[in-house]
C-alpha positions as CSV (number, residue, x, y, z in Angstrom):
1,M,81.7,69.6,103.9
2,N,79.0,70.0,106.6
3,D,77.6,73.5,106.3
4,S,77.5,73.8,110.0
5,F,81.3,74.4,110.0
6,L,81.2,77.2,107.4
7,Y,81.4,79.9,110.0
8,L,84.8,78.6,110.9
9,C,86.1,78.5,107.3
10,V,87.8,80.9,105.0
11,D,89.0,80.4,101.5
12,L,92.7,80.2,100.5
13,D,92.1,83.2,98.2
14,D,90.6,85.4,100.9
15,S,92.5,88.5,101.8
16,I,94.3,88.9,105.1
17,L,92.0,91.8,106.0
18,S,88.8,89.8,105.3
19,V,90.0,86.9,107.5
20,F,91.0,89.4,110.3
21,K,87.4,90.7,110.1
22,K,85.9,87.2,110.3
23,M,87.9,86.5,113.4
24,D,86.5,89.7,114.8
25,V,82.9,88.7,114.0
26,T,83.1,85.0,115.0
27,K,85.3,85.8,118.1
28,H,87.6,82.9,117.1
29,R,91.3,83.3,117.0
30,L,91.7,80.3,114.7
31,L,90.0,79.5,111.4
32,I,90.0,76.7,108.9
33,V,91.5,77.5,105.4
34,T,89.8,75.6,102.6
35,K,90.5,75.1,98.9
36,N,87.8,73.8,96.7
37,K,85.7,73.2,99.9
38,K,88.3,70.8,101.3
39,F,90.7,71.3,104.2
40,Y,93.9,73.1,103.2
41,S,95.4,74.6,106.4
42,L,94.7,76.5,109.6
43,I,95.3,80.2,110.2
44,S,95.6,81.9,113.6
45,I,95.4,85.5,114.7
46,G,99.1,85.3,115.4
47,D,99.7,84.5,111.7
48,I,97.9,87.6,110.7
49,Q,99.5,89.8,113.3
50,R,103.0,88.7,112.2
51,A,102.0,89.5,108.6
52,I,100.9,93.0,109.5
53,I,104.1,93.5,111.6
54,N,106.1,92.5,108.6
55,N,104.3,95.1,106.5
56,I,102.6,92.6,104.2
57,D,99.7,94.2,102.3
58,I,96.6,93.1,104.2
59,N,94.6,93.2,100.9
60,T,96.6,90.2,99.6
61,S,95.7,86.6,99.9
62,I,96.3,84.6,103.0
63,S,98.0,81.9,100.9
64,G,101.4,83.5,101.4
65,I,101.3,83.6,105.2
66,L,100.2,80.1,106.1
67,R,102.3,77.8,108.3
68,V,103.5,74.5,106.9
69,D,102.8,72.5,110.0
70,V,99.3,72.5,111.6
71,T,97.6,70.1,114.0
72,V,94.5,68.2,112.8
73,A,92.9,64.8,113.6
74,H,91.8,61.9,111.4
75,V,88.4,60.2,111.6
76,L,90.1,57.0,112.9
77,D,91.9,58.8,115.7
78,D,91.0,57.9,119.2
79,K,88.7,60.5,120.7
80,E,90.6,60.5,124.0
81,Q,93.9,61.2,122.3
82,I,92.2,64.1,120.4
83,K,91.0,65.5,123.7
84,Q,94.4,65.2,125.3
85,S,96.0,66.9,122.2
86,M,93.6,69.8,122.4
87,L,94.2,70.1,126.2
88,Q,98.0,70.1,125.7
89,R,97.9,72.7,122.8
90,R,95.0,74.8,124.1
91,N,93.3,74.4,120.7
92,E,90.1,76.3,120.2
93,F,88.9,73.5,118.1
94,M,90.2,70.4,116.2
95,P,89.2,69.6,112.6
96,I,88.5,65.9,111.9
97,L,89.5,65.0,108.4
98,S,88.9,62.0,106.1
99,D,91.6,60.5,103.9
100,D,90.8,62.9,101.1
101,N,90.8,66.0,103.3
102,E,87.1,66.3,103.7
103,I,86.1,68.1,106.9
104,V,84.1,65.4,108.6
105,D,83.7,67.1,112.0
106,V,85.0,69.9,114.1
107,I,85.4,69.4,117.8
108,L,85.1,72.6,119.8
109,W,86.9,73.2,123.1
110,E,83.7,74.0,124.9
111,T,82.2,70.7,123.7
112,L,84.9,68.7,125.3
113,F,85.5,70.7,128.4
114,S,82.2,72.4,129.0
115,E,83.7,75.8,129.3
116,Q,85.2,78.5,127.2
117,R,88.8,78.2,126.1
118,K,91.3,79.3,128.7
119,E,94.5,81.1,127.9
120,N,97.9,79.4,128.6
121,S,99.0,80.1,132.2
122,V,101.5,82.9,132.3
123,N,103.0,84.9,135.1
124,L,104.5,88.0,133.7
125,K,105.0,89.8,137.0
126,L,105.4,93.2,135.4
127,P,104.3,96.6,136.9
128,V,101.2,98.2,135.4
129,V,100.6,101.9,135.2
130,I,97.0,103.0,134.8
131,M,96.4,106.6,133.8
132,A,93.3,107.4,135.8
133,G,93.6,111.2,136.4
134,G,91.4,112.6,133.6
135,K,88.0,114.3,134.0
136,G,86.3,112.0,131.5
137,T,84.5,114.8,129.7
138,R,83.3,112.5,127.0
139,M,81.2,110.7,129.6
140,A,79.6,113.8,131.1
141,P,77.2,114.3,132.8
142,L,77.9,111.0,134.6
143,T,81.5,112.0,135.3
144,N,80.3,115.2,137.0
145,V,79.4,112.8,139.8
146,L,81.6,109.7,139.4
147,P,85.2,109.7,138.2
148,K,85.5,107.8,135.0
149,P,87.6,104.9,136.5
150,L,84.6,104.1,138.8
151,I,81.9,103.9,136.1
152,P,80.3,100.4,136.3
153,I,81.0,97.8,133.7
154,N,80.7,94.0,133.7
155,N,79.4,94.1,137.3
156,K,82.4,96.0,138.5
157,T,84.1,99.3,137.9
158,M,86.2,100.1,134.8
159,L,89.3,100.3,137.0
160,E,88.6,96.8,138.5
161,D,87.9,95.3,135.1
162,I,91.3,96.5,133.8
163,M,93.2,95.3,136.9
164,D,91.5,91.9,136.8
165,R,92.6,91.4,133.2
166,F,96.2,92.0,134.3
167,L,95.8,89.6,137.2
168,T,95.0,86.8,134.9
169,C,98.6,87.1,133.4
170,G,100.3,87.4,136.7
171,C,100.6,91.2,137.0
172,S,99.4,92.5,140.4
173,D,101.6,95.6,141.0
174,F,99.6,98.6,140.0
175,F,100.7,102.3,139.9
176,I,97.5,104.4,139.5
177,S,97.9,108.0,138.3
178,V,95.0,110.1,139.9
179,N,93.9,113.7,139.9
180,Y,90.2,114.3,139.3
181,K,88.1,113.0,142.2
182,A,91.3,111.2,143.4
183,D,89.9,110.7,147.0
184,M,86.8,109.0,145.7
185,I,89.0,106.6,143.6
186,R,91.3,105.8,146.6
187,Y,88.4,105.3,149.0
188,Y,86.5,102.9,146.7
189,I,89.4,100.8,145.6
190,D,90.9,100.6,149.1
191,S,87.5,99.6,150.5
192,L,87.5,96.5,148.3
193,K,90.4,95.1,150.4
194,N,91.3,92.8,147.5
195,P,94.5,91.1,148.5
196,D,95.5,90.6,144.9
197,Y,95.7,94.3,144.2
198,H,99.1,95.8,145.2
199,I,98.5,99.5,144.5
200,Q,100.5,102.6,144.7
201,Y,98.9,105.9,143.8
202,F,100.7,108.8,142.4
203,Q,98.9,112.2,142.1
204,E,99.2,115.1,139.6
205,D,98.8,118.5,141.2
206,K,97.5,119.7,137.8
207,P,96.6,117.9,134.5
208,L,99.8,116.7,132.9
209,G,98.6,114.9,129.8
210,T,98.7,111.2,129.0
211,A,102.3,110.7,130.2
212,G,103.4,113.8,132.2
213,S,102.7,112.2,135.5
214,L,105.1,109.3,134.7
215,H,108.0,111.5,135.9
216,L,106.7,110.9,139.5
217,L,107.7,107.2,139.0
218,N,111.3,108.0,138.4
219,N,113.5,105.4,140.3
220,K,110.3,103.5,141.4
221,I,109.9,101.2,138.4
222,K,113.0,99.2,137.5
223,S,111.6,96.8,134.9
224,T,109.7,96.7,131.6
225,F,106.1,97.9,132.4
226,F,102.7,98.2,130.9
227,V,100.9,101.6,130.6
228,T,97.1,101.7,129.9
229,N,94.4,104.3,129.8
230,C,91.7,103.7,132.3
231,D,88.9,103.6,129.7
232,I,90.0,101.0,127.2
233,L,89.8,97.2,127.1
234,I,92.1,95.0,125.0
235,E,91.1,91.4,124.2
236,Q,94.5,90.1,123.5
237,D,97.0,87.8,125.2
238,Y,99.3,90.3,126.9
239,A,102.1,87.8,126.9
240,E,102.1,87.8,123.1
241,I,102.5,91.6,123.1
242,L,105.4,91.4,125.5
243,E,107.0,88.7,123.5
244,Y,106.9,90.9,120.4
245,H,108.2,93.9,122.4
246,R,111.2,91.9,123.8
247,A,112.0,90.0,120.6
248,N,112.3,93.3,118.7
249,K,114.1,95.1,121.5
250,N,111.6,97.9,121.4
251,E,111.8,100.8,123.8
252,I,108.1,101.4,123.4
253,T,105.5,99.1,121.9
254,V,102.1,100.7,120.9
255,V,99.1,98.4,120.7
256,A,97.2,99.5,117.6
257,A,93.7,98.4,116.4
258,V,93.4,97.8,112.6
259,K,90.4,99.7,111.6
260,S,88.9,99.6,108.1
261,I,86.8,102.4,106.6
262,Q,84.9,102.1,103.4
263,I,84.1,105.1,101.3
264,P,80.5,104.7,100.1
265,Y,81.2,106.4,96.8
266,G,83.3,106.0,93.7
267,T,86.6,107.9,94.2
268,I,88.5,109.6,91.4
269,Q,92.2,110.4,91.1
270,T,93.2,113.0,88.5
271,K,96.5,114.1,87.0
272,E,97.7,117.2,85.1
273,D,95.0,119.3,83.4
274,G,92.3,117.6,85.5
275,L,92.4,114.4,83.4
276,I,91.2,111.3,85.1
277,E,93.9,108.9,86.2
278,S,91.9,106.3,88.0
279,L,88.4,105.5,89.3
280,V,87.8,103.2,92.2
281,E,84.3,102.2,93.3
282,K,83.7,102.3,97.1
283,P,87.3,101.8,98.1
284,E,88.2,100.5,101.6
285,Y,91.1,101.9,103.5
286,S,92.8,100.4,106.6
287,F,94.5,102.3,109.4
288,K,96.3,101.4,112.6
289,I,94.6,103.3,115.5
290,N,96.5,104.0,118.8
291,T,94.5,102.2,121.5
292,G,96.1,103.8,124.5
293,F,97.8,100.6,125.6
294,Y,101.7,100.4,125.7
295,I,104.7,98.6,126.9
296,L,107.7,100.8,128.0
297,E,111.2,100.2,129.1
298,P,112.0,101.8,132.5
299,H,114.8,104.1,131.4
300,L,112.2,106.2,129.5
301,I,110.7,107.5,132.7
302,A,113.8,109.7,133.1
303,E,113.0,111.2,129.7
304,I,109.6,112.6,130.8
305,P,109.9,116.3,131.7
306,T,109.2,117.2,135.3
307,D,105.9,118.9,136.1
308,T,105.1,119.5,132.4
309,F,102.1,118.8,130.3
310,F,103.3,115.9,128.2
311,H,101.4,113.3,126.1
312,I,102.8,109.8,125.5
313,T,102.6,110.6,121.8
314,Y,105.2,113.3,122.4
315,L,107.6,110.6,123.7
316,I,106.8,108.3,120.8
317,E,107.6,111.1,118.3
318,K,110.8,112.0,120.1
319,L,112.1,108.4,119.9
320,Y,111.0,108.0,116.3
321,K,112.9,111.2,115.3
322,E,116.0,109.9,117.1
323,G,115.8,106.6,115.2
324,R,115.1,104.6,118.3
325,R,112.9,101.5,118.4
326,V,109.1,102.1,118.6
327,G,107.1,99.0,117.7
328,V,103.5,98.6,116.8
329,F,101.6,95.5,117.8
330,P,98.3,95.1,115.8
331,V,95.0,93.8,117.1
332,H,91.7,93.6,115.2
333,D,89.3,96.4,115.7
334,G,86.9,94.3,117.7
335,A,89.6,93.5,120.2
336,W,89.7,97.2,121.3
337,T,86.9,98.8,123.2
338,D,87.0,102.5,123.9
339,I,84.6,102.6,126.8
340,G,85.4,106.2,127.5
341,N,82.6,107.4,125.2
342,W,78.9,106.8,125.5
343,K,78.3,105.0,122.2
344,E,81.0,102.3,122.8
345,Y,80.2,102.1,126.5
346,L,76.5,101.4,125.9
347,L,77.2,99.0,123.1
348,H,79.6,97.0,125.4
349,I,77.1,97.0,128.2
350,S,74.3,95.7,125.9
351,Q,76.5,93.0,124.4
352,N,77.5,91.7,127.8
353,N,73.9,91.6,129.0
354,E,72.6,89.5,126.1
């Protein structure tokens, strides 16, 4: 196998977590699975997300979650047919195999089409609620002057960046919750005169938490809707999150980032009388972190108390205790950027200016 393709390859015995991390590092949602350095299968980010949703241990091998049917090409295949196949399926790349499953070549989308891979065209047409009323204290002293939603990022403001991501999947109806420096936010966004933005503002008279202001939307939103904080970016096909939400008949779906933390020491478990039970050298633990991105069903708005400080986690806990359906859709850690703190904000800016 040509070593130039190694960055796209994982081994059949690699763990789900390690492959998830490699997708994060390489920025590829599809990787080649090899066995004895020969082609074995393909694995997509969707395969991994389904495994996590099904509560499969992410430290186990990927061998148990691979699909039976994958699309590849043969060295004798017509190049134009390969191109059409990639265009039809929106493949990030196409492995070219010999008769004995050697990887002879890998054709990348950008090589054929001279541009980055485009997502499938979708038109979700769902309302989007953006919680933009906070003071942004983590970004002080800048937020003493500018409201956090108007902090610049990617040659636009945070608020524009978030709305533009929704526009790409056909969502253009925005409900923006404002409070701190609300007039400045309204003035700036309205001055853009962007015909694609269909915006309704709703204003808290006092801080109401991450969900308290939703009661102001009672009887205004009649369909499934997105809710997002104004300081997070999610690199994920929103249609896939919605598909999971609907297929599982969830009332709320929380998008969670899978974050791994390695303890840089040997850890010890003890039992009765302080006797050692186990010793693990530099263990790694994985957690699902709430990203601040959700899908909700409209009837839940009526369950938000009126004019009361109320976090969205209070609603999640309420539904959970009542045995109602709260789903969690996983994304890898690199797909979530918390741009509401200086460290992540500056890192994101530097990466996009390289």
